[in-house]
C-alpha positions in Angstrom: -16.5 28.1 -26.7 -13.4 26.4 -28.1 -9.7 26.9 -28.6 -8.1 26.4 -32.0 -4.4 26.2 -32.8 -3.4 26.0 -36.5 0.0 25.5 -37.9 1.9 23.9 -40.8 2.0 20.1 -41.0 4.8 19.1 -38.5 7.3 16.3 -38.7 6.6 14.5 -35.5 5.9 11.0 -34.1 2.5 9.6 -35.0 1.3 8.6 -31.5 -1.8 9.4 -29.7 -4.3 8.7 -27.0 -8.0 8.7 -27.8 -9.5 9.8 -24.5 -13.2 9.8 -24.7 -15.0 9.4 -21.4 -18.4 8.3 -22.5 -20.9 6.1 -20.7 -23.3 4.1 -23.0 -26.8 3.1 -22.0 -27.3 -0.5 -22.7 -28.6 -0.8 -26.2 -31.1 -3.6 -27.0 -28.6 -5.4 -29.1 -26.0 -5.2 -26.3 -28.2 -6.2 -23.4 -27.6 -9.9 -23.9 -23.8 -9.5 -23.7 -23.5 -8.5 -20.0 -21.7 -11.7 -19.1 -18.8 -11.3 -21.6 -15.2 -11.8 -20.5 -13.3 -9.0 -18.8 -9.9 -7.5 -19.3 -7.6 -4.7 -18.2 -9.0 -4.5 -14.7 -7.9 -1.3 -12.9 -7.7 -0.6 -9.2 -11.1 1.2 -9.1 -12.7 -1.8 -10.7 -13.3 -0.9 -14.4 -12.9 -3.7 -16.9 -13.2 -3.8 -20.8 -14.8 -6.3 -23.1 -14.6 -6.0 -26.9 -16.7 -7.3 -29.8 -14.0 -9.5 -31.3 -13.9 -13.3 -31.3 -13.5 -15.6 -29.5 -16.7 -15.4 -27.6 -18.1 -14.3 -25.2 -18.1 -10.8 -26.7 -20.2 -7.6 -26.6 -22.3 -6.5 -29.5 -21.7 -3.7 -32.0 -24.6 -1.3 -32.6 -23.5 2.0 -34.2 -25.5 5.2 -33.2 -25.3 7.7 -36.1 -25.8 11.3 -35.0 -24.2 13.2 -37.9 -27.8 14.1 -39.0 -29.2 14.9 -35.6 -26.4 15.9 -33.3 -24.9 19.3 -32.4 -21.7 20.4 -34.2 -19.2 21.2 -31.4 -17.4 23.7 -33.8 -14.0 22.2 -32.8 -11.8 22.1 -35.9 -8.2 22.2 -36.8 -5.1 20.6 -35.5 -4.6 20.2 -31.7 -7.8 21.9 -30.8 -10.4 21.4 -28.1 -13.8 22.7 -27.2 -16.1 22.9 -24.2 -17.4 22.7 -21.7 -20.5 21.0 -23.2 -23.4 19.8 -21.2 -23.7 15.9 -20.7 -27.4 16.2 -20.0 -27.3 14.1 -16.9 -24.9 13.3 -13.9 -22.2 11.0 -15.1 -20.2 9.0 -12.6 -16.6 8.4 -13.6 -13.9 6.8 -11.3 -16.1 7.8 -8.3 -16.6 11.4 -9.3 -19.7 13.0 -10.8 -19.6 15.3 -13.9 -22.3 17.1 -15.9 -19.9 18.8 -18.5 -17.2 17.5 -20.8 -14.5 18.8 -23.2 -13.6 17.2 -26.5 -10.4 17.3 -28.5 -9.5 16.9 -32.2 -7.0 14.3 -31.0 -9.7 11.8 -30.1 -10.1 12.3 -26.4 -12.8 13.5 -24.0 -11.8 15.1 -20.7 -13.6 16.3 -17.6 -12.7 19.5 -15.7 -10.5 21.1 -18.4 -9.6 20.7 -22.1 -6.4 19.5 -23.6 -4.4 20.1 -26.8 -1.9 17.3 -26.2 -1.3 15.3 -29.4 1.3 12.9 -28.3 -0.4 9.8 -26.9 0.8 8.1 -23.7 0.7 4.7 -22.1 -2.0 5.1 -19.4 -2.0 5.5 -16.4 0.4 8.3 -16.4 0.3 11.3 -14.1 1.3 13.9 -16.7 -1.5 15.8 -18.4 -4.1 15.2 -19.7 -5.8 13.1 -17.0 -9.5 12.4 -16.2 -10.0 11.3 -19.8 -11.6 8.9 -22.2 -9.1 8.0 -24.9 -11.3 6.8 -27.7 -8.6 7.1 -30.3 -5.8 9.3 -28.9 -3.5 10.1 -31.7 -2.2 13.2 -33.7 -5.5 13.9 -35.5 -7.1 16.8 -37.3 -10.6 17.9 -38.0 -11.6 20.0 -41.1 -8.0 20.9 -41.4 -6.1 22.0 -44.5 -6.8 19.6 -47.4 -6.9 16.4 -45.3 -10.6 16.2 -44.4 -13.9 18.0 -43.9 -14.6 16.3 -40.7 -16.9 17.4 -37.8 -17.2 16.4 -34.1 -20.9 16.0 -33.1 -22.5 15.4 -29.7 -26.0 14.5 -28.7 -27.9 13.4 -25.5 -30.5 10.8 -26.1 -33.2 8.8 -24.2 -34.9 9.4 -20.9 -33.7 9.0 -17.3 -32.5 6.7 -15.9 -31.2 5.4 -19.2 -29.9 8.5 -21.0 -26.9 8.4 -23.3 -24.4 11.0 -24.4 -23.0 10.2 -27.8 -19.9 12.0 -29.2 -19.0 11.2 -32.8 -15.8 12.1 -34.7 -17.1 12.0 -38.2 -14.8 11.6 -41.2 -11.7 13.0 -39.6 -8.1 11.8 -40.2 -4.7 11.6 -38.7 -2.5 14.6 -39.4 -0.8 14.3 -42.8 -3.1 11.6 -44.1 -6.3 11.5 -46.2 -7.7 8.2 -44.8 -11.1 9.2 -43.3 -12.1 7.7 -39.9 -15.4 7.7 -38.0 -15.7 6.6 -34.4 -17.7 7.5 -31.4 -18.0 7.3 -27.6 -21.2 6.6 -25.7 -21.6 7.5 -22.1 -24.4 5.7 -20.3 -26.3 7.3 -17.4 -26.0 3.8 -15.7 -22.3 4.1 -15.8 -21.2 2.1 -18.8 -18.9 3.5 -21.4 -18.7 2.3 -25.0 -16.2 3.1 -27.8 -17.4 2.2 -31.3 -15.4 2.3 -34.5 -17.3 2.4 -37.8 -14.6 3.2 -40.3 -10.9 3.3 -39.7 -9.4 2.9 -43.2 -6.6 0.7 -42.0 -5.7 3.1 -39.0 -6.0 0.3 -36.5 -4.4 2.0 -33.5 -0.7 1.2 -34.0 0.2 4.8 -32.8 -2.9 5.4 -30.6 -4.0 4.9 -27.0 -7.4 3.5 -26.2 -8.7 3.4 -22.6 -9.9 5.5 -19.7 -8.0 7.2 -16.9 -8.9 8.7 -13.5 -8.6 12.3 -12.3 -4.9 12.3 -11.3 -3.5 9.7 -13.7 -2.8 7.1 -11.0 -5.3 4.5 -12.3 -6.5 3.5 -15.7 -8.3 0.8 -17.6 -6.2 0.5 -20.8 -7.4 -1.4 -23.9 -4.4 -0.8 -26.1 -1.3 1.3 -26.5 0.5 1.7 -29.9 -1.1 -1.7 -30.9 -3.0 -2.5 -34.1 -5.9 -3.7 -32.0 -8.9 -1.9 -33.7 -11.0 -2.7 -36.8 -14.0 -1.5 -38.7 -17.4 -2.2 -37.1 -16.0 -2.9 -33.7 -16.8 -1.9 -30.1 -15.1 -1.8 -26.7 -17.2 -1.7 -23.5 -15.9 -0.4 -20.2 -17.9 -1.4 -17.1 -17.8 -1.6 -13.4 -19.0 -4.8 -11.7 -22.7 -4.7 -11.0 -22.1 -4.7 -7.3 -19.0 -4.3 -5.3 -18.1 -4.8 -1.6 -14.7 -3.7 -0.7 -12.1 -4.1 0.3 -10.1 -7.2 1.5 -8.7 -6.4 5.0 -6.7 -7.8 7.9 -7.2 -7.1 11.5 -6.1 -8.1 15.0 -8.1 -8.7 18.2 -7.8 -10.4 21.6 -10.0 -13.4 22.5 -13.5 -12.3 23.4 -13.1 -9.0 21.5 -14.6 -7.7 18.2 -12.5 -6.6 15.2 -14.4 -4.0 13.2 -14.0 -3.7 9.4 -15.3 -0.7 7.4 -16.7 -1.9 4.1 -18.2 0.0 1.1 -21.1 -1.5 -0.9 -21.6 0.1 -4.4 -24.6 -0.4 -6.7 -23.7 -0.3 -10.4 -26.8 -2.1 -11.6 -28.5 0.9 -13.1 -31.5 0.8 -10.8 -32.2 1.2 -7.0 -31.6 -2.0 -5.1 -30.8 -3.4 -1.7 -28.1 -5.9 -1.0 -28.3 -8.9 1.4 -25.2 -9.4 3.5 -23.8 -12.8 4.5 -20.6 -14.0 6.1 -18.9 -17.4 6.2 -16.1 -17.8 8.7 -13.8 -20.9 8.2 -13.8 -21.4 11.9 -17.4 -20.6 12.7 -16.7 -17.2 14.3 -19.5 -14.8 14.7 -19.9 -11.9 12.3 -22.3 -9.0 12.9 -23.2 -6.2 10.5 -23.7 -2.5 11.5 -24.4 0.8 10.0 -21.5 3.2 9.2 -21.3 4.3 12.9 -20.7 0.7 14.0 -23.4 1.1 16.6 -26.8 0.3 14.9 -27.2 -3.4 13.8 -28.4 -3.9 10.3 -31.6 -5.8 9.9 -33.6 -7.4 7.0 -35.5 -4.6 5.3 -36.3 -6.2 2.0 -37.8 -9.5 3.3 -35.5 -11.8 1.4 -36.2 -15.5 1.9 -33.2 -16.0 4.1 -34.0 -13.1 6.4 -30.5 -11.7 6.0 -29.5 -8.2 7.1 -29.1 -5.9 4.2 -27.8 -2.5 3.2 -31.2 -0.9 2.6 -32.0 0.7 -0.7 -29.0 2.1 -2.6 -29.6 4.3 -5.7 -28.0 3.4 -9.0 -24.3 4.5 -9.0 -24.3 5.2 -5.2 -22.5 3.5 -2.3 -23.1 3.0 1.4 -20.7 2.3 4.2 -21.2 -0.6 6.6 -19.2 -2.1 9.4 -18.6 -5.9 9.8 -17.5 -7.0 13.3 -15.8 -10.3 13.6 -15.8 -11.7 17.2 -12.8 -13.7 18.4 -13.9 -16.5 20.7 -12.6 -16.7 24.2 -10.8 -19.9 23.3 -10.1 -19.4 19.5 -8.0 -22.5 19.1 -6.4 -21.1 15.9 -4.2 -18.1 15.4 -6.3 -16.5 12.6 -9.6 -16.8 10.7 -10.6 -16.0 7.2 -14.2 -14.7 6.7 -15.8 -14.2 3.3 -18.4 -11.4 3.3 -20.8 -11.4 0.3 -23.3 -8.6 -0.8 -26.0 -10.0 -3.1 -28.6 -8.1 -5.1 -32.1 -8.5 -3.8 -33.7 -7.8 -7.2 -31.2 -9.9 -9.2 -29.6 -12.5 -6.8 -27.3 -13.6 -9.6 -25.3 -10.4 -9.1 -23.1 -10.4 -6.1 -19.5 -9.6 -4.9 -17.3 -10.9 -2.1 -14.5 -9.5 0.0 -12.2 -11.4 2.5 -11.5 -10.4 6.1 -8.6 -12.0 7.8 -8.6 -11.8 11.6 -5.5 -12.6 13.7 -5.7 -13.5 17.4 -3.6 -11.2 19.5 -1.4 -12.2 22.3 -0.2 -9.6 24.8 2.5 -8.7 27.3 1.5 -9.0 30.9 2.2 -6.5 33.7 4.4 -8.4 36.1 7.8 -8.2 34.5 11.0 -8.8 36.4 14.8 -8.8 36.2 17.9 -10.2 37.8 21.7 -10.3 37.3 23.3 -13.6 36.4 26.9 -14.5 37.3 28.1 -17.4 35.2 31.8 -17.2 36.1 31.4 -16.9 39.9 33.6 -13.8 40.2 30.9 -11.7 41.7 30.2 -9.8 38.5 27.0 -10.2 36.4 27.6 -11.7 33.0 24.0 -11.0 32.1 21.1 -8.8 33.0 18.1 -11.1 32.5 14.8 -9.4 31.7 11.8 -11.5 32.7 9.0 -10.6 30.2 5.6 -11.8 31.1 3.6 -12.9 28.1 -0.1 -13.9 27.9 -0.4 -16.2 24.8 -3.8 -16.6 23.3 -3.0 -19.4 20.9 0.2 -21.6 21.1 2.9 -20.7 18.6 6.3 -19.2 18.0 6.9 -15.7 19.2 9.6 -13.0 19.1 10.0 -11.0 22.3 12.3 -8.0 21.9 13.6 -5.3 24.2 15.5 -2.1 24.0 17.2 -0.8 27.2 18.0 2.8 28.1 19.0 4.8 31.1 16.1 5.7 33.4 15.5 9.1 31.6 15.6 7.4 28.2 18.3 9.7 27.0 21.1 7.1 26.6 20.8 3.9 24.8 22.4 0.9 26.6 21.7 -2.4 24.8 19.1 -4.6 23.1 18.2 -8.3 23.1 15.5 -10.7 21.9 14.2 -14.2 22.4 12.6 -16.3 19.7 10.7 -19.1 21.3 7.8 -21.5 21.1 5.1 -20.8 23.7 2.0 -22.6 24.8 -1.3 -20.9 25.5 -1.5 -19.1 28.8 0.5 -16.8 31.1 4.3 -17.4 31.1 7.6 -15.7 31.4 10.2 -15.3 28.6 13.8 -14.5 29.6 15.8 -12.1 27.5 19.6 -12.1 28.2 21.4 -8.7 27.9 25.2 -8.8 27.8 26.8 -7.7 31.0 30.1 -6.6 29.3 28.1 -4.3 27.0 26.3 -2.7 30.0 29.6 -2.2 31.8 31.3 -0.7 28.8 28.4 1.8 28.4 29.2 3.1 31.9 25.5 3.8 32.6 24.0 3.0 36.0 20.4 1.8 36.5 17.6 1.5 37.1 17.1 1.0 33.4 14.0 1.8 31.3 13.2 -1.3 29.1 10.8 -1.2 26.1 9.3 -4.6 25.4 7.8 -5.7 22.0 5.9 -8.8 21.2 5.7 -10.3 17.6 4.5 -13.6 16.3 6.7 -15.8 14.1 5.7 -13.9 10.9 6.6 -10.6 12.6 3.1 -9.4 13.0 3.0 -6.9 15.9 1.0 -8.0 18.9 1.8 -5.7 21.9 4.3 -3.4 23.6 5.1 -2.5 27.2 7.5 -0.4 29.3 9.3 -1.7 32.3 11.7 -0.2 34.9 14.4 -2.5 36.3 15.9 -2.6 39.7 18.9 -0.3 40.5 22.3 -1.5 39.2 25.7 0.0 38.9 27.6 -0.4 35.6 30.4 -1.8 37.7 28.1 -4.7 38.9 28.6 -6.2 35.4 31.5 -8.1 34.0 34.0 -5.9 32.2 36.2 -7.2 29.3 39.5 -6.7 31.2 40.5 -5.4 34.6 43.4 -5.2 37.0 43.5 -7.9 39.6 45.7 -6.9 42.6 48.1 -7.6 44.1 50.7 -5.8 41.9 54.5 -5.7 42.6 57.6 -3.9 41.6 61.4 -4.5 42.0 64.6 -2.7 41.3 66.9 -3.9 38.4 70.6 -3.2 38.5 72.1 -4.0 35.1 75.7 -2.8 35.8 76.2 -3.7 39.4 76.9 -0.1 40.1 73.6 1.5 40.9 69.9 0.9 40.5 69.0 1.8 36.9 65.4 0.5 36.5 62.3 -0.1 38.5 60.3 -3.1 37.2 56.5 -2.8 37.9 54.4 -6.1 37.7 50.7 -5.5 37.1 48.2 -8.4 37.2 45.5 -8.1 34.6 42.4 -10.4 34.1 41.2 -10.4 30.4 38.0 -12.2 29.7 37.6 -11.4 26.0 40.2 -12.5 23.6 41.9 -9.7 21.8 44.7 -7.1 21.9 44.8 -4.5 24.7 47.1 -1.6 25.6 48.4 -1.0 29.0 49.6 2.6 29.7 52.1 3.3 32.5 52.9 6.5 34.2 55.5 6.9 36.9 55.3 9.8 39.4 58.5 10.9 41.1 58.9 13.6 43.7 59.5 16.2 41.1 57.6 15.2 37.9 55.7 12.4 36.3 57.2 10.3 33.6 55.0 8.8 30.9 57.0 6.1 29.3 54.8 4.6 26.6 52.4 1.7 26.0 52.6 -2.1 26.4 50.4 -4.3 24.3 48.5 -7.1 26.1 47.1 -10.4 24.8 44.6 -12.8 26.5 45.4 -14.3 28.9 48.3 -12.4 30.5 49.9 -10.4 33.2 52.2 -7.6 32.1 55.3 -5.9 33.4 56.7 -2.5 32.6 60.1 -1.0 33.3 60.6 2.6 34.3 64.0 4.3 33.7 65.8 6.0 36.5 65.4 9.6 37.3 65.8 12.1 40.1 63.3 11.3 42.9 
């Protein structure tokens, strides 16, 4: 039933995490404190409220079970016991449990027990996870001469307001004689309370207090290694009474719907339905559907406004709905913000809201084109111009990009873009691709072009593929090329016989830089490779060949 490890008092760090996952049913003295301030909000939605001033605060109402509860039998140092029955289905971070484990080190866990004494700053993915850290520290129970403590548990009340109480009675930190009594209360409705009756000055300076989810990725932490606790004090962990989540962004063309999948959760502690309303800043239409997105939701509870609603949701349960935002045919704006609210039918003071941001998509057309452009008048294309057709829904600044490959898309050739302001409607955007780059790649067309459309904030709108006309790489301007006619002449340096042949080559260089011209002379018997001449823009170059037998 329990695991016990005893050893001598060890010299180790006094640090701990009290992980007690316990849900407390609303006690009469606490019922009036539901509106207290919140802190430590986690991703899942849990927040904490304590009983300390300043107000608003929650109440403190100790539940003593040392005379009525069941002794877990867990004693010693770094021991745990379980599983023990909770007595009802308990929802914790979205999972349901009916059993728990308890540790001498002030934690409650679900799924498995833990002997870990060294507390951690939660959330942390190392074990233990899935825990309630009521007072996680290096503690001991009925161990050696330090205390005669006991850990009790008891399930109280009737459904749907049952409570599980787990009490650490007169235990102490390892190596001390200062007796401590504290408890965790798990409420069938989902609330968790930690209560501290007597701490004898052990105020949490080496302890962890909070709750953590199943894999240690989310937690609602009250304190870590902080003197935050005191006698006759309580900390409540709750979820919002109702949640609708989550905030989302979407994209749609004019005249189309953008669907958003939302989850409505009832944490009120009783079955209720929730009225759904939507307010668009631009008056766009919003329609609510069931989880399939095909059946419109209607008013089932007869609320005064006749709003569509979720239908009944049991306490602690959730339903999925779909909200469809319709983009008008002439939206006039590039985006819209819609606030969707779920309101309790039984208690209209309880509600939650999420925000849906819908962007209006523009798209690429289907009639793209291309042409070569010769700026220098030498018969070579300085640019390959891609004519991208764009259908703009709302005027704005757009980025049109393209990547160009050979037809089989096995060789990359070049890329280009155009950032430009466009009005609404169908229009053409030119993207200039450098002709010299195309020539240097040596790849003939037609070319496969991938087009991409983004807005000024680089939100993606559309993509398309286009095949250009046929081109040769030689149709495009090169960086340098020979320009005939060339010439040569003999050079007699000693007036005796011809010693050198001077070859004059005409070269056109269009890009400033340093080039090399290699020369090779072929005689009747063998070729002579006589080196390299360096060229600079603009220039023509000559080269001299030495004599040889021809």
